[in-house]
N, C-alpha and C positions, 0 to 999 in steps of 0.2 A: 582651431584645429580639433576634429573630432576625436573622442577617446574611444569610440565604439571600435571594436576590432573588424566586425562585419555587418553588412546592412543588406536588407532585401530590396526590391525595386521601389518600395515606398519609403525607404530610409530607416526601417525598423530593424532593431536587434530583438529576436523573439525567444521567449523560454516558455516551455510548457511543463507543468508539474503533473504527474500521473500518480494517484494515491487511493486510499479508501478512507471513508469517514472515520475520524477518531485519531488520525496520525498528525494533524494540524497543517496540512498543505495549504488550506485556504488561508490561514494566518500567516504562513511562511511566504506566500505570494505577496500579501499586503506588505509585510515587512520588507521583502526584497526590493518591491517597487519603491517604497518610501525612502530606503536607503540610497537608491540611485537617484531620486528626485531631489531629497534634501542634502545628500552628501555630495553630489557631483553636479547639480544643477541641470541634470538632463530632464527631458520631458519623458514622462511615463504613465503607463495605465496598467490597471490589474482588475481582473474579475474572475470569477470562478464558475464552473458548471457542475451541478449536482442535482439529484432528484429530490428525495425527501430529506436529505441531509442526515441519514440514518448512518449509525455506527457500522461500519463494514461495507457500506455501499460504495460504488466507483465514484471518485472526485477527480475534477480536472481543474488546475489553476493556471491562468494565462498571465504573462507579464511581457509588455512591450516598452522598449526604450528607443528614444531617438534624440537627436541634437536639439538643443534649446531652440533653435530657429525652425525646426520642423513641428508642424502641427499633427496631432493624432486624430484622425477623422475616421479610422477604421476601428470598429467595435465588434467584428466578428471573431469567432474562436480561432486560435493560432493553428493553422494546418501545416505549416512548413517551418518548424522551430530550428534554430541554431543549436539550442540546448534542451534536452529532455531530463527531467529528475524523476526517477522511478522510486518511489517511497516504499512500495510494497512489491518485491520481485515476483510473487505468485500471480499478480495481475495479468501477466502475459498469457495465462490460461484462458482468461474470458475477455481480455482488452488488448487490442493491437497497440501496445504502448509506444512503438517507434513509428507509427503510421506518419508519413509525411517528412521524416527526418531528412535533412540536406546531406549530400554526399560526405562533406567534411564536417558533419555535425558532431556534437559530444553527447553521450549518454551516460548519466549518473545513476547507479543502481545501489540500493541499500541491500547489501549482501555479504556473505562470508565466503562465497565460493569462488573458484578460479575463473580467470578472465575468459578462457576459451569455452568453458561450460555455459556461461552467461551469453556469450556471443552466439552460441549454437542455439540457445533457447530463444533469443530474441530474433534470430534469423538475420543478424547483422553480417554485412560483407566487408565493410570497410568503415573508416571513421575512428573516433577515439571513444574508448569504453573507460569510465571511471568507476571505482568501487570504493564504498565506505561502510564500515559496520556500525551505521548510525544506531541500530537497536542496542547493541552492546555499550556504546557510549551513553546512550539515554539511560539504560539501566544502571550503569555504575555511578552516573552523576544524579540520578533520580530526577530526570527531566523528561522531555519528549524527544521523538524521532526528529521532529521538523528543525529544531535548532542545530542539531548535528548536520542535517542535510543542508541547512543555510551555510554553515561553514564550508563545507565541501563546494557548494555553488559559488561561493566567493572565491575559492581558489581557482575554479574553472574560469569565472569571469573576472579576469584579473584586472580589468579596467575600473572594477568597484572598489571602494575604499573599506576594508574590513572594520576601520575605527568607526565609520558612519553606521555600520550594523551594530557594533557594540553600544553605540549611543541610542539607537533604536530600540535595542533590548532593554536597555535601562529605562527608556522612557514607557516601554510597553508594560513593564512589570512593576516599577518602583513604587506606584501609588497603591495598587490592590494587593500585589505579591512581593514585598521588598525582599523576602527571605529567598526568593527564586532568582534574583538578579545574578548573584555571582555564580550559582550553579549553571545558569543558562549561558553564561558568558564563558565559563569553562567548556561547556559542551560544544559551543560555537567554535572555540579555538581548537578543540580536539578534532572537530570535523574538518576544519581548515588544514590541520597538520596531518591527519592520518589518511585522507583521501589518496588512492593510488591510481595510476593511468596506464593504459597501454594503447598504442596506437596502430591501427591496421592501415596499411598503405592504400591511399585512394587513388586509383587509375585516373589518368587525365580526362577520359571520356565517361567517367562514372556518373550514374543517375542517381538522384535521391529516392528514398522509399516514396512509393505512390501514396498519397493520402486517400484512405477509404472511409467514407462516412457511413456508419453502421445503418442498416436499413431494418425496419420492424419486420418480424416474421409474419405477422398477420396484416394484411391489407384489405382493401375492398374487395379483392378477387379471392382471397384466401381466408377470410374472417369466417370463424365458426358461426353456426346459427345461433341467434340470441337466446339467452335463457338456458343454453346447454352447457353443463360443467363436465368436461370430459375426463378430467383428472381432479376429483375433489380434493384429494390430499396431495396436491402437485409439489409441495415442499419436500416430500420424500424422494423426489426424482432429481433434486438439486445437490450440486457439489458445492459445499460452502467452504472449502479450503481457501479460496481467493480472498475471504473476508477476515482471516485471522490475522492478528497483530503482532505475531511472533512467538506466541506461547500456547501450549496445549496442556489439557489435564493429564497426568500420568497416574495410572491406576496400580496399585500395590495389592495383590489379590490376598496375601497372607495377612493383611491388616484390615480387610473389608469385613464388616458385621451384616452386610446386605440388607441395610435398613431402608433403601431407596430414597433417602433424603436427596442424593444427587439426582435421581431421576424425577423428582418432585420439582427441583430447580431448574432442570434442563429445558429450554425452549425448543429443542430441534431434533428429537428423537435419537439421541446420540447413544443411550445405554441399552444394552442388549441383555435379555434376561433368558433364563431357562429354568424349567420345573424341575424340583428334585425333592429329597427328603432330608431332614435334619438328623442329628445324632438319635433322637428318639423315635424316628420313623414318621415325623409328622410332614406333611406336605408344605412346601415352601417355595418361593421363587428366589433364585440365585443369581447374583451379577455374573455375567459371562465375559463382558469386555465392552469396549468403547467403538462405535462405528464412527471413525474420524471423518468420513465423508459428509456428514451432517454438522461437525463441530465447527463453530466459528471462533473458538477460542475465548468466549466470554468469561470462562472460569468460575461461573456462578456455583458450578458443582464442587468447586474446591473450598469455596466459602461455606457451602452448605454441610459438607462432610463432617460429622462429629468426631471421627477419627482421623488418622494421618494416612488413610487409605488412598486419597486423592491429593496430589500435589501439582504445583505449576512447573512445567518444563519448558524451556526454550526450544522451539520447533527446529528440528534438524532434518536436512534433506533426506527423504525416504522413511522417516520415523513413522509417520501416520500411516503410510501404506503397509510397512511391515508388521505394525501392531493393530491393524484395523480388524476388528470383529464384525462381519457383516450382519446387518439387520435383515429379518425375514418378514416381508410384506406380502403374504400370498394372495390377498385379493387385488393387489395392484399388478403383481408379475404373473398372474394367471394361473397360479398353483403353488403348493407348498414346495420349497426347495429342500 
């Protein structure tokens, strides 16, 4: 008798993880599939989709389960998942994380916000929404977000055996990182216990989210002429908020000595300066603030700061927008603001 709660027309129960590089979604997918195959004897497959595997860039991980007597001959990305795990909630700004979700599907989000806020941002109409503060658990246990998300996913996929995942965690870490075994098991247990659910009633005639495959902006009809760079400094037009992993640099003006060590370490035009005079009347550049639009939360500036003027702060909703000091790029914007 099958232990899978649901199956699609091919006999698969499918999970898609949406994340950014550095949060461990690729490893989480591998461990999740391993626990289902070795722990329950299911057939399973796992693979991931990412570009340069760069920290902060979008990553997808796919997991398929089916009964032992069903062969997996499909190796395409999962377009209509039963469960979606969102490791970084800001992804919805640039990626349609719930694309293709089935009407009665479950979305797990790493967040501290209220259910209705997230439902509105993700444009969900019905189904089940699950929330777990995976980042806080990982910080307190000194581990990573992926283990806490795995705990929550095992609570959602109740046909899976949590003990099999605990064995996989031991097997994964005990040889190279034995000191991380117990913290990761605690992280997994907390994710399993602390996840919360809210179900929005699904109408009988409800349809799932339509899957939309992103198309490139430039094609054979719209490609720019070869050899022409229309925006040489195009990184200044980007919004890097979706690549942050939960922390921001916090600037304390009264402690700043305006040494520019932070600006030297910053890779993304984050620090805004203005000309002024010191107490002796000498001309000097003074730090005005941080333009969080370009900040990806790498915290290199915090490491470089010789004083305590810069510290790491867990990102709170609206903080970056409220404390942003805008850069001035007159040659790109067409004039001085």
